[in-house]
C-alpha positions as CSV (number, residue, x, y, z in Angstrom):
1,X,-37.2,-48.2,-28.6
2,X,-34.7,-48.4,-25.7
3,X,-31.9,-46.6,-27.8
4,X,-34.0,-44.1,-28.4
5,X,-35.0,-43.2,-24.6
6,X,-31.6,-43.1,-24.0
7,X,-30.4,-40.6,-26.5
8,X,-33.6,-38.7,-25.4
9,X,-32.3,-38.9,-21.6
10,X,-28.9,-37.7,-22.7
11,X,-30.1,-35.0,-24.6
12,X,-32.1,-33.8,-21.8
13,X,-29.1,-34.2,-19.5
14,X,-27.1,-32.2,-21.6
15,X,-29.7,-29.5,-22.0
16,X,-30.0,-29.0,-18.1
17,X,-26.0,-28.8,-17.3
18,X,-25.8,-26.2,-20.1
19,X,-28.7,-24.5,-18.4
20,X,-27.3,-24.7,-15.2
21,X,-23.9,-23.6,-16.3
22,X,-25.4,-20.7,-17.8
23,X,-27.3,-20.1,-14.7
24,X,-23.9,-19.9,-12.6
25,X,-21.8,-17.9,-15.2
26,X,-24.1,-14.9,-15.4
27,X,-22.4,-11.8,-14.0
28,X,-23.7,-10.7,-10.5
29,X,-25.5,-7.1,-10.4
30,X,-24.4,-4.7,-7.2
31,X,-26.1,-1.5,-6.4
32,X,-23.3,0.6,-5.0
33,X,-23.0,4.1,-3.2
34,X,-20.1,5.9,-2.8
35,X,-20.1,4.9,1.0
36,X,-20.4,1.2,-0.3
37,X,-17.6,1.1,-3.0
38,X,-15.3,3.1,-0.5
39,X,-16.3,0.0,2.4
40,X,-15.7,-2.7,-0.3
41,X,-12.1,-1.3,-1.2
42,X,-11.1,-1.0,2.3
43,X,-12.0,-4.6,2.6
44,X,-10.8,-6.1,-0.8
45,X,-8.5,-3.7,-2.4
46,X,-5.1,-5.2,-3.3
47,X,-3.3,-2.5,-3.1
48,X,-4.5,-1.8,0.8
49,X,-4.0,-5.3,1.9
50,X,0.2,-5.2,0.5
51,X,0.1,-1.7,2.5
52,X,-1.2,-3.5,5.8
53,X,1.6,-6.4,5.5
54,X,4.2,-3.6,4.8
55,X,2.8,-1.9,8.1
56,X,2.7,-5.6,9.9
57,X,6.6,-5.6,9.0
58,X,7.6,-2.5,10.1
59,X,5.2,-2.7,13.6
60,X,7.0,-6.5,14.3
61,X,10.3,-4.5,13.7
62,X,9.6,-2.0,16.2
63,X,7.9,-4.3,18.6
64,X,11.3,-6.7,18.8
65,X,13.5,-3.8,18.6
66,X,15.0,-4.5,22.3
67,X,16.5,-7.7,21.0
68,X,19.5,-6.3,20.6
69,X,20.1,-6.9,24.0
70,X,19.8,-10.6,23.8
71,X,23.0,-12.6,24.3
72,X,24.7,-14.4,21.6
73,X,24.4,-18.4,22.5
74,X,26.1,-20.7,20.4
75,X,26.4,-24.4,21.3
76,X,29.1,-27.2,19.4
77,X,30.0,-30.3,19.5
78,X,33.2,-31.8,17.7
79,X,34.3,-35.2,17.1
80,X,38.0,-34.9,16.2
81,X,40.4,-37.8,15.0
82,X,44.1,-37.8,14.4
83,X,45.9,-39.5,11.7
84,X,49.6,-39.4,13.3
85,X,50.0,-40.9,17.1
86,X,53.6,-41.3,16.7
87,X,54.9,-38.6,19.1
88,X,52.3,-39.7,21.8
89,X,53.6,-43.6,21.2
90,X,57.0,-42.8,21.4
91,X,56.7,-40.7,24.6
92,X,54.5,-43.1,26.2
93,X,57.0,-46.2,25.0
94,X,59.8,-43.9,26.5
95,X,58.5,-43.9,30.0
96,X,57.4,-47.7,29.9
97,X,61.0,-48.8,29.3
98,X,62.3,-46.2,32.3
99,X,60.0,-48.2,34.3
100,X,61.1,-51.6,33.5
101,X,64.3,-50.7,34.5
102,X,63.4,-48.8,37.5
103,X,61.3,-52.2,38.3
104,X,64.5,-54.4,37.8
105,X,66.3,-52.2,40.8
106,X,63.3,-52.6,43.2
107,X,61.9,-55.9,42.0
108,X,59.1,-57.6,40.4
109,X,56.6,-55.7,42.8
110,X,56.5,-52.5,40.7
111,X,56.3,-54.4,37.3
112,X,52.8,-55.3,37.7
113,X,52.0,-51.3,37.7
114,X,54.0,-50.5,34.7
115,X,51.9,-50.0,31.7
116,X,52.5,-51.5,28.4
117,X,53.8,-49.9,25.3
118,X,50.7,-48.2,23.5
119,X,49.8,-49.9,20.4
120,X,48.0,-48.2,17.3
121,X,44.3,-49.0,18.3
122,X,41.6,-47.0,16.7
123,X,40.4,-45.4,20.4
124,X,44.1,-43.3,20.8
125,X,43.1,-41.5,17.4
126,X,39.7,-39.7,19.0
127,X,39.2,-37.0,20.9
128,X,35.7,-35.3,21.8
129,X,35.0,-31.5,22.2
130,X,32.2,-29.5,23.3
131,X,31.4,-25.6,23.9
132,X,29.2,-23.3,25.2
133,X,29.8,-19.8,24.4
134,X,27.6,-16.7,25.1
135,X,28.5,-13.0,24.4
136,X,26.8,-9.7,24.8
137,X,27.6,-6.8,23.4
138,X,26.3,-3.3,25.2
139,X,26.7,0.3,24.1
140,X,24.7,3.4,24.7
141,X,23.9,3.4,20.9
142,X,21.3,0.8,21.1
143,X,18.9,3.0,23.0
144,X,18.5,5.7,20.0
145,X,18.5,2.5,17.7
146,X,15.7,1.1,19.5
147,X,14.2,4.6,19.2
148,X,14.6,5.0,15.5
149,X,13.0,1.8,15.2
150,X,9.9,2.9,16.9
151,X,10.0,6.2,14.9
152,X,10.2,4.1,11.5
153,X,6.9,2.5,12.7
154,X,5.3,5.7,13.2
155,X,6.5,6.5,9.9
156,X,5.1,3.6,8.6
157,X,1.4,4.3,10.4
158,X,1.9,7.7,8.6
159,X,2.2,6.2,5.2
160,X,-0.1,3.8,5.6
161,X,-2.9,6.5,6.5
162,X,-1.6,8.4,3.7
163,X,-2.3,5.2,1.3
164,X,-5.6,4.7,2.9
165,X,-7.0,8.5,2.2
166,X,-5.1,8.7,-1.4
167,X,-7.1,5.2,-2.3
168,X,-10.4,6.7,-0.8
169,X,-10.0,9.9,-2.1
170,X,-9.5,8.2,-5.8
171,X,-12.5,5.9,-5.5
172,X,-14.7,8.9,-4.6
173,X,-13.4,10.9,-7.2
174,X,-14.0,7.8,-9.8
175,X,-17.6,7.5,-8.6
176,X,-18.5,10.9,-8.6
177,X,-16.7,11.2,-12.6
178,X,-19.0,8.1,-13.0
179,X,-22.1,9.6,-12.0
180,X,-21.0,12.5,-14.2
181,X,-20.9,10.5,-17.2
182,X,-24.4,8.5,-16.1
183,X,-26.2,11.8,-16.0
184,X,-24.4,12.9,-19.6
185,X,-25.6,9.4,-20.8
186,X,-29.3,10.1,-19.6
187,X,-29.2,13.5,-21.1
188,X,-28.1,12.2,-24.6
189,X,-30.8,9.4,-24.4
190,X,-33.4,12.1,-23.6
191,X,-32.3,14.1,-26.5
192,X,-32.1,11.0,-28.6
193,X,-35.7,10.4,-27.4
194,X,-36.8,13.9,-28.5
195,X,-35.0,13.6,-31.9
196,X,-36.8,10.3,-32.4
197,X,-40.4,11.8,-31.3
198,X,-39.6,14.7,-33.5
199,X,-39.1,12.5,-36.5
200,X,-42.1,10.6,-35.7
201,X,-43.7,14.2,-35.5
202,X,-42.4,15.3,-38.7
203,X,-43.6,12.2,-40.3
204,X,-47.1,13.1,-39.1
205,X,-46.5,16.9,-40.3
206,X,-45.5,15.9,-43.4
207,X,-48.4,13.4,-44.1
208,X,-50.7,16.6,-43.0
209,X,-48.9,18.7,-45.9
210,X,-47.6,20.7,-43.2
211,X,-44.0,20.8,-44.0
212,X,-41.8,19.6,-47.0
213,X,-40.3,16.3,-47.3
214,X,-36.6,18.1,-46.9
215,X,-37.7,19.0,-43.4
216,X,-38.8,15.4,-42.7
217,X,-35.8,13.9,-44.1
218,X,-33.8,16.1,-41.9
219,X,-35.3,15.1,-38.5
220,X,-34.7,11.7,-39.7
221,X,-31.0,12.1,-40.4
222,X,-30.6,13.9,-37.3
223,X,-32.0,11.2,-35.1
224,X,-30.1,8.8,-36.9
225,X,-26.9,10.6,-36.5
226,X,-27.2,10.7,-32.8
227,X,-27.6,7.1,-32.3
228,X,-24.1,6.2,-32.7
229,X,-23.0,9.0,-30.5
230,X,-25.0,7.8,-27.7
231,X,-23.7,4.3,-27.9
232,X,-20.1,5.8,-27.8
233,X,-20.8,7.6,-24.7
234,X,-22.4,4.1,-23.2
235,X,-19.7,2.2,-24.2
236,X,-17.2,4.1,-22.5
237,X,-19.5,4.4,-19.4
238,X,-19.1,0.7,-19.1
239,X,-15.4,0.7,-19.3
240,X,-15.2,3.0,-16.5
241,X,-17.6,0.9,-14.6
242,X,-15.1,-1.9,-15.4
243,X,-12.2,0.1,-14.2
244,X,-14.4,1.0,-10.6
245,X,-14.8,-2.7,-10.2
246,X,-10.9,-3.6,-10.5
247,X,-10.1,-0.5,-8.4
248,X,-12.3,-1.8,-5.3
249,X,-11.2,-5.4,-5.6
250,X,-14.6,-6.6,-7.2
251,X,-14.6,-9.2,-9.9
252,X,-14.6,-7.1,-13.1
253,X,-17.5,-9.0,-14.8
254,X,-19.5,-7.6,-11.8
255,X,-22.5,-5.7,-13.3
256,X,-22.3,-2.4,-11.5
257,X,-25.2,-0.4,-10.6
258,X,-24.6,3.4,-9.3
259,X,-26.9,4.9,-6.7
260,X,-26.2,8.5,-5.7
261,X,-26.2,12.4,-7.0
262,X,-23.9,14.8,-7.6
263,X,-24.9,17.3,-4.8
264,X,-22.1,18.6,-2.8
265,X,-22.2,20.0,0.5
266,X,-20.8,23.5,0.2
267,X,-18.4,25.2,3.4
268,X,-17.4,28.5,3.9
269,X,-13.9,28.7,4.6
270,X,-10.8,30.8,3.9
271,X,-7.4,30.2,3.1
272,X,-5.7,31.8,6.1
273,X,-8.2,30.1,8.6
274,X,-7.4,26.6,7.1
275,X,-3.9,27.4,7.3
276,X,-3.5,28.6,10.5
277,X,-5.5,25.9,12.1
278,X,-4.9,22.9,10.2
279,X,-1.5,23.4,8.3
280,X,0.8,21.1,10.7
281,X,-2.0,18.2,10.7
282,X,-1.0,17.5,6.8
283,X,0.3,13.5,6.5
284,X,2.9,14.9,4.0
285,X,4.5,17.4,7.0
286,X,4.1,14.7,9.7
287,X,6.0,12.2,7.3
288,X,8.5,14.2,6.4
289,X,9.1,15.6,10.1
290,X,9.0,11.7,10.8
291,X,12.1,11.3,8.7
292,X,13.7,14.0,10.1
293,X,13.5,12.6,13.3
294,X,14.8,9.4,12.3
295,X,18.0,10.5,11.0
296,X,18.5,12.8,14.2
297,X,18.3,9.4,16.1
298,X,20.5,7.7,13.8
299,X,23.1,10.3,14.3
300,X,22.8,10.3,17.9
301,X,23.4,6.4,17.7
302,X,26.5,6.8,15.5
303,X,28.0,9.4,17.8
304,X,27.4,7.2,20.7
305,X,29.0,4.5,19.0
306,X,32.0,6.0,18.1
307,X,32.6,8.1,21.4
308,X,31.4,5.9,24.0
309,X,33.1,2.5,25.1
310,X,31.2,-0.9,24.2
311,X,30.9,-3.2,27.2
312,X,31.7,-6.6,26.0
313,X,30.7,-9.9,28.6
314,X,31.7,-13.3,27.1
315,X,31.6,-16.7,28.6
316,X,32.7,-20.2,27.2
317,X,32.4,-23.6,28.8
318,X,34.3,-25.9,26.5
319,X,34.6,-29.5,28.0
320,X,37.2,-31.7,26.4
321,X,37.7,-35.7,26.6
322,X,40.1,-38.2,25.4
323,X,40.9,-41.9,25.3
324,X,44.1,-42.7,27.3
325,X,44.8,-46.4,28.1
326,X,41.4,-47.3,27.4
327,X,39.8,-44.6,30.0
328,X,38.0,-41.6,28.7
329,X,39.4,-38.6,30.4
330,X,37.4,-34.8,30.5
331,X,39.0,-31.6,31.3
332,X,37.5,-28.0,31.7
333,X,38.6,-25.2,29.5
334,X,36.1,-22.6,30.0
335,X,36.5,-18.7,30.5
336,X,34.7,-16.0,31.5
337,X,35.9,-12.5,30.2
338,X,34.9,-8.8,30.5
339,X,36.1,-6.2,27.9
340,X,35.6,-2.4,27.8
341,X,36.7,-1.5,24.2
342,X,37.1,2.1,22.5
343,X,37.0,2.1,18.9
344,X,39.9,4.9,18.5
345,X,39.4,4.2,14.3
346,X,35.6,5.9,14.3
347,X,36.7,8.7,16.3
348,X,39.2,10.1,13.6
349,X,37.8,13.0,12.0
350,X,38.8,11.4,8.5
351,X,36.9,8.0,9.3
352,X,34.6,6.1,7.4
353,X,32.2,6.4,10.6
354,X,32.7,10.2,10.8
355,X,32.0,10.8,7.2
356,X,28.7,8.8,7.2
357,X,27.8,11.2,10.5
358,X,28.5,14.4,7.6
359,X,26.3,12.6,5.8
360,X,23.7,12.4,8.0
361,X,23.8,16.0,8.9
362,X,23.7,17.2,5.4
363,X,20.6,14.9,4.8
364,X,19.1,16.6,7.8
365,X,19.8,20.0,6.4
366,X,18.1,18.8,3.0
367,X,15.1,17.4,4.7
368,X,14.6,20.7,6.7
369,X,15.0,22.7,3.3
370,X,12.4,20.2,2.1
371,X,10.2,20.8,4.8
372,X,10.1,24.6,4.1
373,X,9.3,24.0,0.4
374,X,6.7,21.8,1.4
375,X,5.0,24.2,3.8
376,X,4.8,27.2,1.1
377,X,3.3,24.7,-1.7
378,X,1.2,23.9,1.2
379,X,-0.3,27.3,1.0
380,X,-0.4,27.4,-2.7
381,X,-2.6,24.5,-2.7
382,X,-4.7,25.6,-0.1
383,X,-5.6,28.9,-1.7
384,X,-6.0,27.3,-5.1
385,X,-8.3,24.6,-3.8
386,X,-10.3,27.6,-1.9
387,X,-10.4,29.6,-5.0
388,X,-11.6,26.6,-7.0
389,X,-14.5,26.3,-4.6
390,X,-15.7,29.5,-4.5
391,X,-15.7,29.8,-8.4
392,X,-17.4,26.3,-8.8
393,X,-20.1,27.5,-6.4
394,X,-20.7,30.7,-8.5
395,X,-20.9,28.8,-12.0
396,X,-23.4,26.2,-10.3
397,X,-25.6,28.8,-9.0
398,X,-25.3,30.8,-12.7
399,X,-25.7,27.4,-14.6
400,X,-29.0,26.6,-12.6
401,X,-30.6,30.3,-14.0
402,X,-29.2,28.8,-17.5
403,X,-30.6,25.5,-17.4
404,X,-34.1,27.2,-16.4
405,X,-34.0,29.5,-19.5
406,X,-32.6,26.9,-21.8
407,X,-35.6,24.3,-20.7
408,X,-38.1,27.1,-21.4
409,X,-36.6,28.3,-24.9
410,X,-36.9,24.5,-25.8
411,X,-40.2,23.7,-24.7
412,X,-41.2,26.7,-26.6
413,X,-39.4,25.3,-29.6
414,X,-40.6,22.3,-29.5
415,X,-44.4,23.2,-29.1
416,X,-43.9,25.8,-32.1
417,X,-42.5,23.0,-34.2
418,X,-45.4,20.6,-33.8
419,X,-47.6,23.5,-34.8
420,X,-45.2,23.6,-37.7
421,X,-44.3,26.9,-36.7
422,X,-40.6,26.8,-36.4
423,X,-37.9,25.1,-38.6
424,X,-36.3,21.8,-36.8
425,X,-32.7,23.5,-36.8
426,X,-34.1,25.8,-34.5
427,X,-35.2,23.0,-32.5
428,X,-31.6,21.4,-32.4
429,X,-30.2,24.5,-31.5
430,X,-32.5,24.9,-28.6
431,X,-32.1,21.0,-27.5
432,X,-28.3,21.7,-27.8
433,X,-28.3,24.6,-25.7
434,X,-30.4,22.8,-22.8
435,X,-27.7,19.6,-22.8
436,X,-24.9,21.8,-22.8
437,X,-26.2,24.1,-19.6
438,X,-27.3,21.0,-17.9
439,X,-23.8,18.9,-18.2
440,X,-22.3,22.3,-17.3
441,X,-23.8,22.5,-14.2
442,X,-23.1,19.0,-13.4
443,X,-19.4,19.6,-14.2
444,X,-19.4,22.6,-12.3
445,X,-20.9,20.1,-8.9
446,X,-18.3,17.9,-9.9
447,X,-15.5,20.4,-9.6
448,X,-16.7,21.8,-6.3
449,X,-16.5,18.2,-5.0
450,X,-12.9,17.2,-6.2
451,X,-11.9,20.5,-5.2
452,X,-13.3,19.7,-1.7
453,X,-11.6,16.4,-1.7
454,X,-8.4,18.2,-2.5
455,X,-8.4,20.3,0.0
456,X,-9.7,17.7,2.8
457,X,-6.4,15.4,1.7
458,X,-4.1,18.2,1.4
459,X,-4.9,19.1,4.9
460,X,-5.8,16.1,6.3
461,X,-9.4,16.8,7.8
462,X,-12.9,16.4,6.6
463,X,-14.5,19.7,6.5
464,X,-18.1,18.9,5.3
465,X,-18.5,16.6,8.4
466,X,-17.0,19.2,10.7
467,X,-18.7,22.2,9.7
468,X,-21.9,20.1,9.6
469,X,-21.1,19.0,13.2
470,X,-20.4,22.6,14.3
471,X,-23.7,23.7,12.7
472,X,-25.4,20.7,14.7
């Protein structure tokens, strides 16, 4: 009996554990708007976090770029042992013998002051040497080196901003693309449900003798053929949701529900007006100009290092100690030096330094040509985006009228089919035309939103918000 209770309790515990595990592993469900998706990405995107680290490195480099003026200070200590002291012993012993000869002439009073010959004891092998050295190099080139570091940090901020805006644009495009797929899926499911209802109605009409069996079979086959198509569209949509979760830094297994609609904010702009007002705000233009400025600063620093002297301040303190007759004697061998040096080789036109200066000049010329190309390409991109906006807006209005006509035609076809007055093929054609018109209108709305985002990204502005603020 006890064994039975024990087994029952164990099975109950395992069941509760399995239930709890199933509860904890259930995927989280999240409802996202486009703004919430962007905000989540700004806080959790791995790419953006990596860009934050890159910017922090450049900021730290610019913040401490003045450290070129710090002196180089080294402290060292040395204990040296010599293995040969014969020369020292000979010189000292010779001096001792001479003093003994002198003492024989002058009496024993001087004998007490004569040191005995040095023996090869360990202490006579050692000497201590310490040193403290400080050196400061000063050059006018350091001024532009510091400016170049600051400019590099500014370039890093532009790159960081480009990455932020590019990521935001990609997320928004993907989000609106998913909304387009979601609406398409709804249309497909509605079409599938209509096919099922037509099959049921065909069954009723066949039972009442209104239609032949062939028409009933056609309705049933049409419904069954649409089912795998809808399942394929739904599978693709779910896969794209996983891509969105990965892009914004959310766990891929998270169940995401999209909230929003594809409704563009229309703007009235011309390419000429945009280029005149915002042409120089482009992040690409600013980044390229920053690179040109950095090369110019590096060139100035190189020229200053070549044609101006370098001032070198050096101070060294070197105390040395040695044992002599059992006593430790110290001596100071420190020094202070001020040096003004010219590097004559760097001034020669064929030197490596001057060749590097020529390379910098050539690279600056290349970047200036790139700037001209970028400016012209910007004009092309802006004109293309404005044309895409205007065309998409016209298509949206046109497709809206087409949707209304297609819906009226479909409703009339369904009523005629239910009354047995129209063939199934005609109803299917009307359904396809309605679906095509609805999807086409959604596609044009997405094209308008996408073109507007491309235009804003090219000029580094927010057209919709700025225009709305101006109207308010």
